[in-house]
LUMBA-958860 format. One line per 8 residues: their letters; for each residue x, y, z of C-alpha. Coordinates in nm, 3 decimals. Each point is the difference from the previous one (the first is absolute). Layout:
REM residues N
a = X:Y:Z; ...
This chain:
REM residues 516
mdihseki = 11.110:-4.178:0.279; 0.098:-0.065:-0.364; -0.255:-0.241:-0.147; 0.181:-0.026:-0.334; 0.297:-0.233:0.029; 0.074:0.057:-0.368; -0.051:0.326:-0.182; 0.118:0.188:-0.305
iildfgsq = 0.064:0.371:0.062; -0.050:0.244:-0.288; 0.175:0.335:0.019; -0.207:0.251:-0.196; 0.175:0.253:-0.224; -0.321:0.151:-0.133; -0.115:-0.243:-0.269; -0.371:-0.002:-0.083
ttqliarr = 0.015:-0.381:-0.002; 0.176:-0.059:0.333; -0.319:-0.134:0.159; -0.031:-0.249:-0.286; 0.330:-0.157:0.106; -0.143:-0.063:0.347; -0.319:-0.137:-0.151; 0.181:-0.241:-0.231
ireqkvys = 0.208:-0.136:0.288; -0.301:-0.043:0.226; -0.173:-0.190:-0.279; 0.274:-0.258:0.048; -0.102:-0.029:0.369; 0.310:0.182:0.125; -0.043:0.311:0.211; 0.135:0.328:-0.139
eihpfsts = -0.015:0.360:0.114; 0.106:0.340:-0.133; 0.227:0.247:0.178; 0.143:0.338:-0.107; 0.341:-0.007:-0.170; 0.131:0.206:0.292; -0.075:-0.270:0.259; 0.296:-0.025:0.235
lekikalk = 0.232:-0.297:-0.011; -0.083:-0.071:0.365; -0.370:-0.029:-0.079; 0.066:-0.221:-0.302; 0.212:-0.229:0.220; -0.277:-0.009:0.261; -0.251:-0.109:-0.265; 0.216:-0.308:-0.067
psgiilsg = -0.086:-0.023:-0.371; 0.048:-0.316:-0.200; 0.071:0.222:-0.299; -0.001:0.364:-0.106; -0.136:0.155:-0.320; 0.099:0.348:-0.118; -0.292:0.139:-0.202; -0.004:0.211:-0.312
gpcsvyde = -0.040:0.377:0.012; -0.025:0.316:-0.210; 0.355:0.131:0.065; 0.339:-0.075:-0.151; 0.267:-0.123:0.241; 0.241:0.269:-0.118; -0.245:0.285:0.084; 0.126:0.234:0.269
daphsdlg = -0.293:-0.075:0.233; -0.048:-0.365:-0.101; -0.138:-0.216:0.285; 0.250:-0.250:0.144; -0.044:-0.278:0.253; 0.262:-0.094:0.258; 0.295:-0.172:-0.166; 0.019:-0.229:0.302
lfdlgvpv = -0.300:-0.202:-0.114; 0.237:-0.182:-0.237; 0.189:-0.128:0.306; -0.305:-0.156:0.169; 0.057:-0.339:-0.160; -0.346:-0.019:-0.163; -0.086:-0.012:-0.371; -0.068:0.338:-0.166
lgicygah = -0.194:0.056:-0.322; 0.019:0.336:-0.175; -0.278:0.094:-0.245; 0.058:0.279:-0.255; 0.110:0.298:0.217; 0.078:-0.250:0.276; 0.223:-0.192:-0.243; 0.185:0.318:-0.098
lmiqqlgg = 0.044:0.096:0.365; 0.143:-0.341:0.086; 0.250:0.020:-0.285; 0.105:0.355:0.082; 0.033:-0.057:0.375; 0.211:-0.311:-0.053; 0.244:0.169:-0.240; -0.150:-0.010:-0.349
tvekaekq = -0.123:0.288:-0.217; -0.340:0.098:-0.132; -0.049:0.261:-0.271; -0.274:0.147:-0.214; -0.078:-0.242:-0.284; 0.022:0.099:-0.365; -0.322:-0.191:-0.059; -0.263:-0.006:0.271
efgkadlt = -0.212:-0.307:0.066; -0.366:0.054:0.087; -0.264:-0.267:-0.045; 0.032:-0.352:-0.133; 0.348:-0.132:-0.077; 0.156:-0.333:-0.093; 0.230:-0.161:0.255; 0.255:-0.267:-0.083
itftaglf = 0.118:-0.203:0.299; 0.369:-0.092:0.005; 0.020:-0.168:0.342; -0.271:-0.250:0.090; 0.034:-0.013:0.377; -0.079:0.231:0.291; -0.280:0.235:-0.111; -0.038:-0.184:-0.328
agletgtv = 0.004:-0.358:0.123; -0.221:-0.217:-0.219; -0.034:0.260:-0.277; 0.121:-0.046:-0.356; 0.322:0.164:-0.119; 0.170:0.048:-0.335; -0.209:0.122:-0.288; -0.328:0.003:0.197
khqvwmsh = -0.125:0.353:0.066; -0.215:0.076:0.304; -0.237:0.297:0.013; 0.077:0.236:0.289; -0.104:0.355:0.092; 0.265:0.269:0.010; -0.030:0.354:0.135; 0.335:0.176:0.016
gdrveslp = 0.217:0.255:-0.173; 0.330:-0.112:0.158; 0.208:-0.310:-0.034; 0.290:-0.175:0.172; 0.330:0.084:-0.175; 0.255:-0.183:0.217; -0.035:-0.273:0.262; 0.132:-0.016:0.356
ngfeatai = 0.249:-0.273:0.082; -0.162:-0.341:0.018; -0.304:0.081:-0.218; -0.094:-0.148:-0.336; -0.287:0.034:-0.245; -0.274:-0.263:0.005; -0.228:0.148:-0.270; 0.015:0.254:-0.279
sdnspfaa = -0.249:0.210:-0.199; 0.031:0.186:-0.328; 0.113:0.318:0.173; 0.180:-0.140:0.303; 0.281:-0.253:0.036; -0.077:-0.007:0.374; -0.379:-0.046:0.015; 0.046:-0.235:0.297
lrhrekef = 0.298:-0.059:0.229; 0.124:-0.218:0.281; 0.294:-0.011:0.238; 0.200:-0.320:-0.046; 0.050:-0.061:0.375; -0.268:0.196:0.185; -0.378:-0.015:-0.039; -0.024:0.341:-0.169
vavqfhpe = -0.213:0.012:-0.316; -0.136:0.285:-0.210; -0.238:0.048:-0.292; -0.069:0.306:-0.214; -0.354:-0.119:-0.074; -0.301:-0.013:0.233; -0.086:-0.360:0.098; -0.300:0.116:0.205
vahtligt = -0.213:0.121:-0.296; -0.219:-0.227:-0.209; 0.174:0.101:-0.326; 0.314:-0.182:0.116; -0.107:-0.353:-0.090; 0.277:-0.165:0.205; -0.050:0.234:0.298; -0.155:-0.258:0.232
dvlrnfif = 0.278:-0.247:-0.079; 0.267:0.262:0.077; -0.157:0.097:0.334; -0.058:-0.365:0.096; 0.364:-0.078:-0.074; 0.104:0.288:0.224; -0.223:-0.077:0.299; 0.020:-0.381:-0.013
glceckpe = 0.335:-0.057:-0.172; 0.226:0.274:0.131; -0.181:0.093:0.324; -0.111:-0.361:0.074; -0.339:0.111:0.135; -0.287:-0.243:0.054; -0.358:0.068:-0.119; -0.153:0.008:0.348
wtmhsfie = -0.172:0.341:0.020; -0.372:-0.081:-0.027; -0.317:0.152:0.142; -0.034:-0.301:0.231; 0.344:0.065:0.148; -0.079:0.373:0.011; -0.311:-0.067:0.211; 0.183:-0.228:0.241
snvqiird = 0.284:0.242:0.066; -0.212:0.316:0.018; -0.263:-0.151:0.229; 0.275:-0.079:0.248; 0.152:0.347:-0.033; -0.339:0.163:0.067; -0.059:-0.218:0.306; 0.346:0.074:0.139
svgadnvi = -0.036:0.374:-0.062; -0.351:0.043:0.139; 0.008:-0.229:0.300; -0.318:0.050:0.202; -0.077:0.347:-0.140; -0.292:0.092:-0.223; 0.031:0.104:-0.365; -0.227:0.212:-0.214
calsggvd = -0.008:-0.039:-0.376; -0.090:0.270:-0.249; -0.255:-0.190:-0.206; -0.103:0.158:-0.332; -0.153:-0.304:-0.168; 0.272:-0.003:-0.264; 0.229:-0.292:-0.070; 0.293:0.128:0.205
ssvvaaiv = -0.177:0.075:0.326; -0.212:-0.317:-0.028; 0.313:-0.215:-0.030; 0.170:0.189:0.285; -0.303:-0.064:0.221; -0.001:-0.369:-0.093; 0.368:-0.064:0.078; -0.006:0.202:0.323
hkaigdql = -0.319:-0.178:0.110; 0.166:-0.334:-0.074; 0.285:0.106:0.228; -0.185:0.151:0.298; -0.372:-0.071:-0.042; -0.231:0.222:0.206; 0.285:0.228:0.106; -0.069:0.165:-0.338
tciyvnng = -0.275:0.257:-0.046; -0.061:0.127:-0.352; -0.117:0.357:-0.047; -0.178:0.104:-0.315; -0.010:0.378:-0.047; -0.250:0.146:-0.243; 0.187:0.312:-0.106; -0.282:0.121:-0.223
lmrtgete = 0.223:-0.059:-0.301; -0.120:-0.351:-0.084; -0.187:-0.112:-0.310; -0.376:-0.050:-0.014; -0.115:-0.282:0.228; 0.358:-0.099:0.083; -0.015:0.051:0.377; -0.313:-0.212:0.035
silrffke = 0.146:-0.274:-0.222; 0.330:-0.014:0.188; -0.158:-0.018:0.346; -0.247:-0.267:-0.112; 0.283:-0.214:-0.145; 0.218:0.007:0.311; -0.285:-0.058:0.242; -0.150:-0.288:-0.198
ktklkvid = 0.303:-0.176:-0.150; 0.286:0.043:0.248; 0.062:-0.043:0.372; 0.157:0.343:0.034; -0.112:0.240:0.272; -0.093:0.320:-0.190; -0.084:0.348:0.130; -0.139:0.248:-0.254
vdaseffl = 0.046:0.375:0.040; -0.185:0.259:-0.209; 0.245:0.290:-0.036; -0.126:0.139:-0.329; -0.077:0.347:0.141; 0.342:0.019:0.169; 0.190:-0.075:-0.322; -0.206:0.237:-0.215
keldgvkd = 0.075:0.275:0.250; 0.372:-0.086:-0.007; -0.001:0.024:-0.381; -0.204:0.318:-0.021; 0.171:0.236:-0.244; 0.303:-0.231:-0.052; 0.114:-0.038:-0.363; 0.363:-0.112:0.028
peikrkri = 0.021:-0.383:-0.040; 0.282:-0.045:0.253; -0.190:0.196:0.265; -0.309:-0.210:-0.075; 0.190:-0.326:0.048; 0.164:0.115:0.322; -0.320:0.135:0.154; -0.183:-0.322:-0.081
glgfikif = 0.286:-0.209:0.141; 0.025:0.206:0.316; -0.377:-0.012:0.037; 0.002:-0.380:-0.009; 0.271:-0.014:0.265; -0.192:0.239:0.227; -0.312:-0.214:-0.021; 0.190:-0.327:0.050
eeeakkig = 0.167:0.138:0.312; -0.337:0.115:0.139; -0.154:-0.344:-0.062; 0.302:-0.172:0.151; -0.048:0.189:0.326; -0.354:-0.140:0.023; 0.128:-0.358:-0.039; 0.276:0.030:0.260
rvnylaqg = 0.362:-0.115:0.000; 0.054:0.035:-0.374; 0.361:0.051:-0.102; -0.009:-0.102:-0.366; -0.158:0.104:-0.328; 0.002:-0.255:-0.285; -0.022:0.141:-0.350; 0.044:-0.105:-0.363
tlypdvie = 0.317:0.172:-0.111; 0.137:-0.171:-0.312; 0.347:-0.002:-0.152; -0.095:0.237:-0.286; -0.123:0.250:0.265; 0.337:-0.020:0.171; 0.199:0.036:-0.323; -0.205:0.297:-0.124
svsfrgea = 0.030:0.176:0.335; 0.381:-0.028:0.016; 0.242:0.239:-0.168; 0.295:-0.187:-0.151; 0.205:0.298:-0.118; -0.115:0.284:0.219; -0.295:0.103:-0.216; -0.353:0.023:0.134
pikshhnv = -0.195:-0.328:0.005; -0.253:-0.059:-0.278; -0.281:0.055:0.249; -0.072:-0.055:0.367; -0.214:-0.295:0.097; -0.256:0.026:0.276; 0.142:-0.313:0.164; 0.371:0.076:-0.033
gglpeimq = 0.177:0.334:0.019; 0.072:0.095:0.357; -0.327:-0.080:0.177; 0.160:-0.216:0.273; 0.180:0.309:0.138; -0.330:0.162:0.100; -0.179:-0.318:0.106; -0.034:-0.150:0.343
ldlieplr = -0.027:-0.346:-0.161; 0.273:-0.221:-0.142; -0.050:-0.133:-0.350; -0.043:-0.358:-0.113; 0.045:-0.022:-0.377; 0.015:-0.368:-0.099; -0.038:0.077:-0.374; 0.272:0.263:-0.014
elfkdevr = 0.229:-0.217:-0.212; -0.264:-0.134:-0.242; -0.125:0.105:-0.342; -0.375:0.002:-0.070; -0.025:-0.334:-0.180; 0.199:-0.159:0.285; -0.256:0.145:0.243; -0.280:-0.161:-0.200
elglelgl = 0.185:-0.332:0.007; 0.043:0.040:0.376; -0.370:0.073:0.045; -0.101:-0.316:-0.182; 0.250:-0.198:0.210; -0.168:0.147:0.311; -0.341:-0.116:-0.124; -0.157:0.333:-0.097
peeaiyrq = -0.267:-0.029:-0.273; 0.076:0.115:-0.354; -0.257:0.280:0.023; 0.222:0.167:0.261; 0.330:-0.080:-0.171; -0.076:0.109:-0.354; -0.157:0.338:0.065; 0.168:0.274:-0.196
pfpgpglg = 0.233:0.215:0.214; -0.161:0.303:0.160; 0.220:0.274:0.148; -0.002:0.064:0.375; -0.089:0.368:-0.050; -0.299:-0.118:-0.204; -0.176:0.229:-0.244; 0.179:0.296:0.158
irimgevt = 0.290:-0.050:-0.241; -0.225:-0.069:-0.299; -0.153:0.345:0.027; 0.242:0.252:-0.143; -0.021:0.314:0.210; -0.234:0.059:0.292; -0.198:-0.290:0.149; -0.363:0.087:0.070
aerldilr = -0.314:-0.205:0.060; -0.137:0.111:-0.339; 0.314:-0.099:-0.190; 0.018:-0.332:0.186; -0.357:-0.075:-0.107; 0.086:0.064:-0.367; 0.307:-0.224:0.015; -0.180:-0.279:0.185
qadvivld = -0.269:-0.016:-0.268; 0.260:-0.010:-0.278; 0.212:-0.262:0.175; -0.295:-0.234:0.047; -0.059:0.011:-0.375; 0.365:-0.074:-0.081; 0.013:-0.307:0.225; -0.345:-0.120:-0.107
emrkagwy = 0.092:0.008:-0.370; 0.341:-0.161:0.060; -0.168:-0.288:0.183; -0.276:-0.041:-0.259; 0.259:-0.015:-0.279; 0.215:-0.254:0.189; 0.294:0.240:0.030; 0.002:0.068:0.376
rkvwqsfa = 0.242:-0.286:0.077; 0.202:0.052:-0.319; 0.138:0.339:0.103; 0.194:0.112:0.308; -0.221:0.298:0.077; -0.282:0.195:-0.164; -0.162:0.314:0.138; -0.131:0.351:-0.062
vllpiqtv = 0.172:0.330:0.080; -0.171:0.339:0.036; 0.205:0.273:-0.164; 0.024:0.359:0.132; -0.129:0.150:-0.325; -0.327:0.059:-0.177; -0.059:-0.007:-0.375; -0.263:0.123:-0.241
gvmgdgrt = -0.249:-0.252:-0.130; -0.344:-0.022:-0.156; -0.289:-0.196:0.152; -0.327:0.020:-0.181; -0.006:0.348:-0.146; 0.182:0.162:0.289; 0.361:0.091:0.071; 0.155:-0.165:0.304
yehviair = 0.315:0.076:0.195; 0.062:-0.301:0.219; 0.248:-0.245:0.150; 0.240:-0.243:-0.171; 0.047:-0.362:0.109; 0.321:-0.183:-0.091; -0.002:-0.380:-0.019; 0.315:-0.180:0.112
svdsrdam = 0.065:-0.371:-0.059; 0.344:-0.160:0.025; 0.168:-0.337:-0.035; 0.272:-0.085:0.252; 0.153:-0.279:0.206; 0.106:0.188:0.310; -0.087:0.372:-0.041; 0.367:0.090:-0.039
tadwsklp = -0.049:0.033:-0.376; -0.327:0.007:-0.195; -0.130:0.039:-0.353; -0.338:0.145:-0.098; -0.258:-0.266:-0.080; -0.092:-0.049:-0.364; -0.372:-0.016:0.076; -0.237:-0.071:-0.290
yeilgeis = -0.159:0.315:-0.140; -0.342:-0.148:0.072; 0.068:-0.002:0.377; 0.137:0.354:-0.002; -0.293:0.116:-0.207; -0.255:-0.153:0.237; 0.175:0.145:0.306; 0.013:0.347:-0.158
sriinevr = -0.362:-0.011:-0.113; -0.131:-0.110:0.339; 0.205:0.254:0.198; -0.107:0.294:-0.217; -0.365:-0.110:0.005; -0.027:-0.115:0.361; 0.234:0.225:0.199; -0.139:0.351:0.030
gvnrvvyd = 0.272:0.264:-0.037; 0.229:-0.192:-0.241; 0.012:0.071:-0.372; 0.334:-0.150:-0.106; 0.188:-0.329:0.057; 0.367:-0.057:-0.092; 0.225:-0.308:0.017; 0.346:0.012:0.159
isskppat = 0.260:-0.174:-0.222; 0.305:0.071:0.217; 0.231:-0.274:0.122; 0.193:-0.019:0.328; 0.263:0.136:-0.024; -0.014:0.289:-0.080; -0.351:0.030:0.149; -0.117:-0.167:0.321
iewe = -0.304:-0.228:0.015; -0.202:0.236:0.220; -0.025:0.360:-0.112; 0.108:0.134:0.340
């Protein structure tokens, strides 16, 4: 069942901002999803897109191994927008030429619009210059039949193009980034003007359609839900419960990798403030045994994920006639776990990556097509309280992937104490809700220090705090020195075994938010 009567399909050619295109379109209340550039023409047809966007990418279209999509997508009769690499690919595939530019364009550029219709409907032309963001070293040199320029820049006479008869448009700049001041206008003109979509994709409509899908899929069977207490699993439990009521049993597994007092707090919240049926399982000894001696982060993630599945299956047998597992897979999880050009994924996720093949339960993943802020919006629409919705994200593998190297009870105790201090100081300073995530990481090294008159050789704690909208990209938080100083002072003085605290100032990309 396709619940999206209108959708914009984005074919990804490897741009770091591809997910931003989807986000910008969804902000206009039109559904959009990302697919690899190599998606077959048959699958694209089956998706019945209202429009197609070809994303940017790091290659040049004239490279020997440059990624190409199926030429047949230009015969589907739907509007196509090419962005940067996607624009060059469109021009080349339809008969034009693209060559290395004498002058590259990276960063802010001035755009002059020469055709005020189509993508540029309602925007000023002539001598008015619009700030856009360029990122390319190639440029269009000759046009295919039927194409004409609609905008120019200092270094390109073909900064934007259109086909005179077909709904094919292309831009060398990136409308999805904030530095392109007319970006929202350009994307709105594409999805509402050229594709004639309607702004009907809302969380209310999402609930209505997905509740019915869950009911139809489950029938009279029982469902278990992996409940962690985080935003994602809480919202999953709420929407599944709305669909099937007491056919849902939530299972909270204490994997021994939770933060101080977290298990007790989570169980108290769900038992006192929701109508969910919750079973709690203490599996802390089981997981510590599974992680004994393991240092490789991928092995950690997979052992934790497989351990959860084993426990869920055991609990399901006790309930009887359970065929489904509901879990909080999000769209960023799916994107990061998929290889678009044959390379290895960025990292495996405990709730994606092949687990269904070894499970005896079918998956229900109602959030699989949502970004994190959309999940929060959905949770509020479902009536969940803000205290559940605005918790900072916490990874499924827990503190196991915030301890670099081997996970032991002693090292967990050190990290728990440090993490409590980080969150306590962030809340006291009023910064907890301002950032996406803030936490402590235990490093696999020891350093020399001096405490009192004695030499120490002890552990290092790294502090990580990032700002983000959806976890696909993130920047390190510019926390006031006073907060960092207080956190460092308290950790060194209160956590035995730590003599140094450092602050992680890496952005994503190239780093990830979590350290493992």
